[in-house]
C-alpha positions in Angstrom: 0.0 0.1 -0.1 2.8 2.5 0.8 4.4 1.8 -2.4 1.1 2.6 -4.2 0.7 5.9 -2.2 4.3 6.9 -3.0 3.7 6.6 -6.8 0.6 8.6 -6.8 0.7 10.9 -3.9 1.0 14.2 -6.0 -2.1 13.3 -7.9 -4.0 12.4 -4.9 -3.0 15.6 -3.1 -4.0 17.6 -6.0 -7.5 16.1 -6.3 -8.1 16.5 -2.6 -7.5 20.3 -3.0 -9.7 20.3 -6.1 -12.5 18.4 -4.2 -12.1 20.9 -1.2 -12.7 23.8 -3.8 -15.6 22.2 -5.5 -17.2 21.3 -2.2 -16.9 24.9 -0.9 -18.4 26.4 -4.1 -21.3 23.9 -4.0 -22.3 24.8 -0.5 -21.7 28.5 -1.0 -24.3 28.6 -3.8 -27.1 27.8 -1.3 -25.9 29.9 1.5 -24.8 33.1 -0.5 -27.7 32.7 -3.0 -30.3 33.0 -0.2 -28.4 36.0 1.1 -28.7 37.7 -2.5 -32.4 37.0 -2.4 -32.4 34.2 -5.1 -35.4 32.1 -5.0 -35.6 28.3 -4.8 -36.2 27.9 -8.5 -33.4 30.2 -9.5 -30.9 28.3 -7.3 -32.1 25.0 -8.6 -31.4 26.1 -12.2 -28.0 27.4 -11.0 -27.3 24.0 -9.6 -28.4 22.1 -12.6 -26.1 24.4 -14.7 -23.0 22.7 -13.0 -24.2 19.1 -13.8 -25.1 20.2 -17.5 -21.5 21.5 -17.8 -20.2 18.5 -16.3 -22.1 16.1 -18.5 -20.9 18.0 -21.7 -17.3 18.3 -20.4 -17.2 14.5 -19.8 -18.1 13.9 -23.5 -15.9 16.6 -24.9 -12.8 16.7 -22.8 -11.2 13.4 -24.2 -11.4 14.9 -27.8 -9.9 18.2 -26.5 -7.0 16.3 -24.8 -6.4 14.4 -27.9 -5.9 17.6 -29.8 -3.8 19.8 -27.6 -2.6 17.4 -24.9 -3.1 16.7 -21.2 -1.0 19.5 -19.7 -2.3 22.3 -22.0 -5.9 21.2 -21.3 -5.2 21.0 -17.5 -3.6 24.3 -17.2 -6.2 26.2 -19.3 -9.1 24.7 -17.4 -7.4 25.5 -14.1 -7.3 29.3 -15.1 -11.1 29.2 -15.9 -11.9 27.5 -12.7 -10.0 30.1 -10.6 -11.4 33.0 -12.6 -15.0 31.6 -12.2 -14.8 31.1 -8.3 -13.7 34.6 -8.0 -16.5 35.9 -10.2 -19.2 34.7 -8.1 -19.3 37.5 -5.5 -18.7 40.0 -8.3 -21.5 39.1 -10.7 -24.3 38.4 -8.2 -27.4 37.7 -10.4 -28.9 34.4 -11.4 -28.0 34.5 -15.0 -24.3 35.1 -14.4 -24.1 32.5 -11.7 -25.9 29.9 -14.1 -23.4 30.6 -16.8 -20.4 30.5 -14.4 -21.7 27.1 -13.0 -22.0 25.7 -16.5 -18.4 26.8 -17.2 -17.1 25.3 -13.8 -18.9 22.1 -14.4 -17.4 21.7 -17.9 -13.9 22.7 -16.6 -14.0 20.4 -13.5 -15.0 17.6 -15.6 -12.1 18.1 -17.9 -9.9 18.3 -15.1 -11.3 15.1 -13.5 -10.8 13.3 -17.0 -7.2 14.5 -17.2 -6.2 13.7 -13.6 -7.8 10.4 -13.4 -6.1 9.4 -16.8 -2.8 10.0 -15.2 -3.9 8.2 -12.0 -5.0 5.2 -14.0 -1.8 5.3 -16.0 0.3 5.2 -12.9 -1.5 2.1 -11.6 -0.6 -1.4 -12.5 -2.8 -4.5 -12.9 -1.8 -5.4 -9.3 -2.4 -2.0 -7.7 -5.3 -0.6 -9.8 -8.1 -1.6 -7.2 -6.0 0.0 -4.4 -5.3 3.0 -6.3 -9.0 3.5 -7.1 -10.0 2.9 -3.5 -7.6 5.4 -2.1 -8.6 7.9 -4.7 -12.3 7.6 -3.8 -11.5 8.1 -0.1 -9.5 11.2 -1.0 -12.4 12.5 -2.9 -14.8 12.1 0.0 -12.3 13.6 2.5 -11.9 16.6 0.3 -15.6 17.2 0.3 -15.9 16.8 4.0 -13.0 19.0 4.7 -14.7 21.7 2.5 -17.6 22.0 4.9 -15.2 22.8 7.8 -13.3 25.5 5.9 -16.9 27.2 5.3 -16.8 28.3 9.0 -13.6 30.4 8.5 -15.4 33.4 7.3 -18.7 35.1 6.3 -20.6 33.9 3.2 -21.6 37.6 2.6 -18.1 38.6 1.7 -15.3 37.6 -0.7 -13.2 35.6 1.7 -14.9 32.2 1.3 -14.9 32.5 -2.5 -11.1 33.3 -2.4 -10.3 30.1 -0.5 -11.4 27.7 -3.1 -9.9 29.7 -5.8 -6.5 29.5 -4.0 -6.9 25.8 -3.2 -7.9 24.9 -6.9 -4.9 26.9 -8.2 -2.5 25.2 -5.8 -3.9 21.7 -6.7 -2.4 21.8 -10.1 1.3 22.3 -8.9 1.7 18.7 -7.4 0.0 17.3 -10.5 1.8 19.0 -13.1 5.2 18.9 -11.3 4.9 15.1 -10.6 7.1 12.8 -12.7 4.0 10.7 -13.7 4.2 10.1 -17.4 1.5 11.6 -19.8 -1.2 9.0 -20.4 -2.7 7.9 -23.5 -5.9 9.8 -24.4 -7.9 7.1 -26.0 -11.4 6.4 -24.6 -13.9 4.0 -25.3 -17.1 4.8 -27.3 -20.0 4.8 -24.8 -22.7 2.2 -25.2 -26.1 3.9 -26.1 -28.8 4.1 -23.5 -31.1 1.7 -25.5 -28.3 -0.9 -25.7 -27.6 -0.4 -22.0 -31.2 -0.8 -21.2 -31.4 -4.1 -23.0 -28.4 -5.3 -21.1 -29.5 -4.3 -17.7 -32.9 -2.4 -17.3 -32.5 -2.1 -13.5 -29.1 -0.4 -13.7 -29.9 1.9 -16.5 -33.1 3.1 -15.0 -31.9 3.1 -11.5 -28.6 5.0 -12.5 -30.8 7.8 -14.3 -33.1 8.1 -11.1 -30.0 8.1 -8.8 -28.4 10.9 -10.7 -31.3 13.1 -9.8 -31.1 12.0 -6.2 -27.4 12.7 -5.8 -27.5 16.0 -7.6 -30.2 17.2 -5.3 -28.0 16.1 -2.4 -24.9 17.6 -3.5 -26.4 20.9 -5.0 -29.6 21.4 -3.1 -28.7 20.5 0.4 -27.4 23.9 1.3 -30.4 25.5 -0.5 -32.5 23.4 1.7 -30.6 24.4 4.8 -30.9 28.1 4.1 -34.5 27.8 3.4 -35.2 25.9 6.6 -33.5 28.6 8.6 -30.3 26.7 9.6 -27.2 28.6 10.4 -24.2 28.4 8.2 -22.5 26.1 10.8 -25.5 23.8 10.8 -25.7 23.9 7.0 -22.1 22.8 6.6 -22.5 20.0 9.3 -25.5 18.7 7.5 -23.8 18.6 4.2 -20.7 17.0 5.8 -22.8 14.5 7.3 -24.1 13.4 3.8 -20.5 13.0 2.5 -19.5 11.1 5.8 -22.3 8.7 5.3 -21.2 8.2 1.7 -17.7 7.2 2.8 -18.6 4.9 5.7 -21.3 3.0 4.1 -19.2 1.9 1.1 -17.5 -0.7 3.4 -20.6 -2.7 4.5 -22.3 -2.3 1.2 -19.2 -3.6 -0.7 -19.0 -6.5 1.7 -22.7 -7.4 1.2 -22.5 -6.8 -2.4 -20.1 -9.7 -3.0 -22.1 -12.1 -0.8 -26.0 -11.6 -1.7 -28.3 -11.1 -4.7 -27.3 -7.5 -5.7 -30.9 -6.7 -6.7 -32.1 -7.5 -3.2 -29.3 -5.2 -1.9 -30.3 -2.4 -4.3 -34.0 -2.8 -3.1 -32.9 -2.7 0.5 -30.8 0.3 0.2 -33.4 2.2 -1.8 -36.0 1.3 0.7 -33.8 2.6 3.6 -33.4 5.9 1.7 -37.1 6.2 1.0 -37.9 5.6 4.6 -35.2 8.1 5.9 -36.2 10.9 3.5 -40.0 10.3 4.4 -39.0 10.9 8.1 -37.2 14.0 7.0 -40.4 15.3 5.3 -42.5 14.6 8.4 -40.1 15.7 11.1 -38.8 18.8 9.7 -35.6 20.8 10.3 -34.6 19.4 13.8 -30.9 19.7 13.4 -29.8 16.6 15.4 -32.2 14.5 13.4 -31.2 16.0 10.2 -27.5 14.9 10.9 -28.7 11.3 11.3 -30.9 11.5 8.2 -28.2 13.1 6.1 -25.7 10.3 7.1 -28.3 7.7 6.2 -29.3 9.3 2.8 -25.7 10.1 1.7 -24.6 6.5 2.8 -27.4 5.0 0.6 -26.9 7.2 -2.5 -23.2 6.8 -3.2 -22.8 3.0 -2.7 -25.8 2.5 -4.9 -24.0 4.1 -7.9 -21.1 1.6 -7.5 -23.7 -1.2 -7.0 -25.5 -0.5 -10.2 -22.1 -0.5 -12.1 -21.2 -4.0 -10.5 -24.7 -5.3 -11.2 -24.4 -4.2 -14.8 -21.3 -6.1 -15.3 -22.8 -9.3 -14.1 -24.8 -9.3 -17.3 -22.0 -8.1 -19.7 -19.2 -9.7 -21.7 -15.7 -8.5 -20.8 -15.5 -6.7 -24.1 -18.6 -4.7 -23.4 -17.8 -3.3 -19.9 -15.8 -0.3 -20.9 -18.5 0.9 -23.3 -21.2 0.2 -20.7 -19.3 2.5 -18.2 -19.8 5.4 -20.6 -23.5 4.7 -21.0 -24.0 4.7 -17.2 -22.1 7.8 -16.6 -24.2 9.5 -19.4 -27.5 8.2 -17.8 -26.5 9.4 -14.5 -25.6 12.9 -15.8 -28.9 13.3 -17.5 -30.6 12.4 -14.0 -28.2 14.9 -12.3 -29.1 17.8 -14.7 -32.9 17.2 -14.1 -32.7 16.3 -10.3 -32.0 19.8 -9.0 -34.6 21.6 -11.1 -37.3 19.0 -10.2 -36.2 19.5 -6.5 -36.6 23.2 -7.0 -40.0 22.9 -8.4 -41.2 20.6 -5.4 -39.7 22.9 -2.9 -41.3 25.9 -4.4 -44.8 24.3 -3.9 -44.2 22.4 -0.7 -41.6 24.6 1.0 -38.3 23.4 2.4 -39.7 20.0 3.1 -40.0 19.5 -0.7 -36.3 18.6 -0.7 -37.1 15.4 1.3 -40.2 14.8 -0.7 -38.4 14.7 -3.9 -35.7 12.4 -2.6 -38.5 10.1 -1.0 -40.2 9.8 -4.4 -36.9 8.9 -6.2 -35.9 6.3 -3.7 -39.3 4.7 -3.6 -39.3 4.5 -7.4 -36.0 2.7 -7.4 -37.3 0.4 -4.6 -40.5 -0.4 -6.6 -38.6 -0.9 -9.8 -35.9 -3.1 -8.4 -38.8 -5.2 -6.9 -40.6 -5.6 -10.3 -37.3 -6.5 -12.0 -36.8 -9.2 -9.6 -39.9 -10.9 -10.9 -38.8 -10.6 -14.6 -35.8 -12.7 -14.9 -33.6 -14.7 -12.3 -30.6 -13.3 -10.8 -26.9 -14.2 -11.2 -25.6 -16.7 -8.7 -23.5 -15.1 -6.1 -20.4 -17.3 -7.0 -20.7 -16.1 -10.6 -20.8 -12.3 -10.0 -17.8 -9.7 -10.2 -16.3 -7.8 -7.5 -17.5 -4.5 -6.0 -15.5 -1.3 -6.2 -16.6 1.8 -4.5 -16.7 4.2 -7.5 -18.2 7.5 -6.7 -20.7 9.7 -8.7 -18.2 12.7 -8.6 -15.9 10.6 -10.7 -15.4 11.2 -14.5 -16.0 8.4 -17.1 -12.2 7.7 -16.9 -12.3 6.6 -13.3 -15.5 4.4 -14.1 -13.7 2.9 -17.1 -10.6 2.3 -14.9 -12.9 0.4 -12.4 -14.1 -1.6 -15.4 -10.6 -2.6 -16.2 -10.2 -3.7 -12.7 -13.4 -5.8 -12.8 -11.9 -7.5 -15.9 -8.6 -8.2 -14.3 -10.4 -9.7 -11.3 -12.4 -11.9 -13.7 -9.4 -13.1 -15.6 -7.5 -13.9 -12.3 -10.5 -15.9 -11.0 -10.8 -17.8 -14.3 -7.1 -18.6 -14.1 -7.3 -19.8 -10.4 -10.3 -22.0 -11.5 -8.3 -23.6 -14.3 -5.4 -24.2 -11.9 -7.6 -26.0 -9.3 -9.5 -28.1 -11.8 -8.7 -31.7 -11.8 -6.5 -33.0 -14.6 -8.5 -34.9 -17.2 
């Protein structure tokens, strides 16, 4: 493990700083937006702008990298991100914020594609699983740390916008100055949504719905907190609890995923999410209760994403896994664009509790669909399923495709072991 960390520490440090900056600006949108008098619907559109930019960036960034190279793309996108973060407190109107968020989503997606390409290139067949696991932990720790930094200043001023700009600018130094070789820029053409649906209806529909739920948590949690009358410290605690749950729940979910019918696990997690969010809708904004609910809901949503990827692989040939990863990322991105706007619509009608109502409906839909799909075809025996790896929704298609490479490597190793243990005939 220490050798693995020694080979990629610069990349991991850079990504932690990027995630801190990204996490701060996501929370700041809700807090500062409320101070500027933006309505719930306006903030939901601003939030969706980020995921729209991210979706477009994940499709265009590989082509951009092929044309001008990793280093130039990385440096150019870095400058746009830093400028965009500083522009928020200067251009305080919904239209400007929406445009800035679209640009930031596009640029951050390109940064993730570039950095994750380097990270995957630095890994070997033996260390790929460890590298990806450490990378996912680093991402979550960055998002959690971002919430703590939110309490260093007032959201009404410039200071909290300057911090993420500085951190994002600093993040590129360890990445660009590391000795990691520049990776190849080839990416697999994504599988179409129709092809993906025919391969795994549950994963394709579930991933689409889950994209809406995660985007609502990531982008609208601070909007909900401000609308519910929480203080800045309480809002950041609430958001941090979501990401803490995302990190902690990966371990037990991953353990169960390799030992039981994954459809049943998907149904169970979605049902837990639906119950917790229904409680949030009924109980209201009691801070201690909100922390528990946030821990549960965050703990359900992120592992579900990795679970859908692992479940999809159970029905795929090895040659189709990389293409399917692109289809899953796209389905998730479409849901993420729609989710915040739908949440804003519900909150505009039902008040702050509409945040919980939207999430409850989404998780209930996943639960019901998973239950129905279990009646349509038999499940894959546990001993024939692939391994689980905790890929996060904040990752680019490159990380998801790298996880697919790991799945393939694990399957090939298992096949070789089976051949070695087979009796000689």
